[in-house]
N, C-alpha and C positions, 0 to 999 in steps of 0.2 A: 339333554336326556329325552326320548324319544320314547310317547306314552301307546302301548299298542292296548287297546283293546281289544277280548275277546270273546272270536263267538269259534264255539264247538258245535259241530254235524252230527246226529243224527239218526237218519231215518227222516232227513230235510227238518229236523223243527234245535230248537239250540236249545244246549242241554249244558251241563255240569256234572263231571262225574266227583265224587271224595276219596282222595288219594287216590284216584285212577281206578274206583271199584264200578266193573260196569253196572254194579249188580248196585250200586248207590246213587243212579242219579236220578236228575231232578231238570224238568223237562220245561226252560223258561217263554218259547212262542213256536210256533209252529210257522214262522214267515222271516228265516234267518236275514233275506233282503231289506224288510221294511227294519231290522233290529243295525244292520250295518247301514241304510244313512243316519236312523237316530244316531248313530255314534259319528255318522260325517259334517250333522248340523251341530254335536256338541264341542266339535272341533278340531276331533280327531281327524290327521293325516294319512298312517298307516291302522293296519287290519291283522288281528292275525285268525289266521284261522282254524280248525284241525277238523280233518275229517276222523271221528274215530271210528267207526264201520273201515275205510280206508285202514286206519295201521291194526286193526284181529286181520282184517282178509288180504291185503296188499295191494287193495284196487285201489280205484278211482272211481269211486262210488256215486260222490258229492258235486262229481266236476262243475254240472249243471247249475245246480245251486252255487256256487264257487264262481262259476263266468259272469251272472245272474249279476252277483253281488260289485265284480270290477269293472265291468263296464255300464254297470248303473251309481253305482257310486263315484269311478275314477281315482279310489282312493289305494295304496301302496299297500297290496295285498300279501304276506306274506302266508303258507298254506303248506300245514304239514299234516303226516297219516299216511303209511301205507308208500310211500312214491321209492319204489325200487328198482323202476326199470326207463332205460332211455326212453321209449314210450310215454312213461307217466310225466317226466321234465317237462317234454317237445308237448304236450297235450295240456298241462296246465300252461306252459307258454304262452301254448293259441291261446288258451281260456282267459289270459288278460291277466293272467297270476304274478305281479312282480318279484316273488324271489320263494323258491318249495326248498326245503326244509327233509331233509335227509338225517333219517333217526338209524333205523334198522340195518338201515341197509353199509352203516357207515361201518358196521360193526363186522357183517354179515357177510360181502360184498366191498372191498374195498377196490377191486377193476373198477367195478360201476360209479361205486365217490370222482374215480379220478379221472376216468372216459368225459363226466358231469361236467364237473371240472375242468374238464381242458374244454369243451365243448361251448357252453354255457357262462363258467366266467362267475360273477361274484352272483349274478343268479342265483346258487346254488348255496348253502347256509345249511349247517347241520344243528340236528341236535341231540345235546348231553342233558339226560333224564335219569336224575339218579336216588337209587334207593342200598343205603346203609352200604354208599360207600363207591359201589361200583354203576354202571350202565343196565338202565336197564330198556329190553327190546318188543318187539310186536304189539304194539296198543301195553306196553307196562308189564305185560303177562308171564314175562322169562324177562332174568339178570343174565348178563351174558359177564365172562372172567375176563374184567379189562376193569380193573379203576380208573375212578375220574381222572388218575393226573398223565396217570398213560394215557387215557382213550386225547385228552387237550393237549399235549405233548405231541403226539402223533398228527391229529389236526393240523397243531402249528406250523409244524414241517410238510405236508402236502401245501401246502398256502392256504388253503383257505380262513376267508376272512371271517364272516361271520358265525356264530355258535350262539343258540338257545341255552338253556339250561333250567333246567325243573326241578328245583328237589319235589318230588313226588309225597316224600313223608309232611307236609304243607302244602300238595296244592289241593283248593279247595276244603280248605282247613280256616278258611279267616283267622290265623293264629299269628299273624307274623311269618318275615322274609328270614332266610337263613340267611343274618349278615355277613357273619366269620366267612363262611365258602362265598360269596360273592368274592369281598376287599379281598378275600386269598387268590379268588381267580383274576380278580382287576389288576393286584400288584407282579402274578406272574407271570403272565401272559400278554401280548400285544394283539390279541384275538377282541372282533367289538364281541360283546359280551351280553344279550339280553338276557333282564331277569326273570323267572315264572315259579309259580307258586307261594302262596302266604298272604302277599299283599290284603292288611285289611285297615288299610286306614291310611291320612294323607302324611303320616309322620312316615308310613318305612316309606312310600316315596322320597322325600325331601333325605334320606339314608342312602336309599338306594342314589339317589342323584351326588350324594357328597363322595359315594365311592368310585364315581368318573365311568356308570355302563353307559352301554348303548341304547341300552333300553329297558321298558319295565314292563309286560304282561297284564293286565287288570282284567280278573274276569268276576268269582261270584267277588267279590267286593264292591263289586259294578250292580250283578245284580242281587243284590241282598239291601241295597241300602249305604254301602258302608263307605261308599267315597263314591264321588261326583268329579266325573270324567274330567269333565272340563275345569274343576280347582288343579285336579288333576293335572297334567297338560301346562295349567301355569307353573306349577311348584317345580315339576321339569325340566323347564327350559330352565 
């Protein structure tokens, strides 16, 4: 299982939200590139980046910073937040990003998703952000009328390979992961699932690893000092 340390960017600062609430934002650093370099020194090979401004506005407002992270660290970078056009996918690819995560547009604009998948293949992943059993969109500010199961079934039929699945009720809470959710996804679908939201201990990493998931994202648990990235990487192997 791959460990993805998380860098959420807002106004070019490293921040974390509580349950996706922009009004409950904590700033951890004003230098995302240095944070990324530190993760590399800890042994990370992959990085999960979210452009929170992009998620709200549908823009690539942090692309300069994200490109700098990609080229100065050489890490595998996956980026989510506001990727709703082919130009955005191309711009991120040209910026050195290894994978783009399409969230809102996977629900609202299936022709775009399919076109991006046809042109870029495994560069394209999908974000399944869950709120009360349905898919949340537009920076988690809206909930779409589609269940997680229907969404996952459709994505698998489209040929999507990677899905980053976030339980919003757990995100930023340090209350542990929704293990029953990830167990169900692992057993029901052939997709490569990355767990996001609620990791609070090394024990959470051990459990997720036992579920045969593709990856796990660590955000607040690292920034609050609850989890060591080095130990998480070792446990996840």
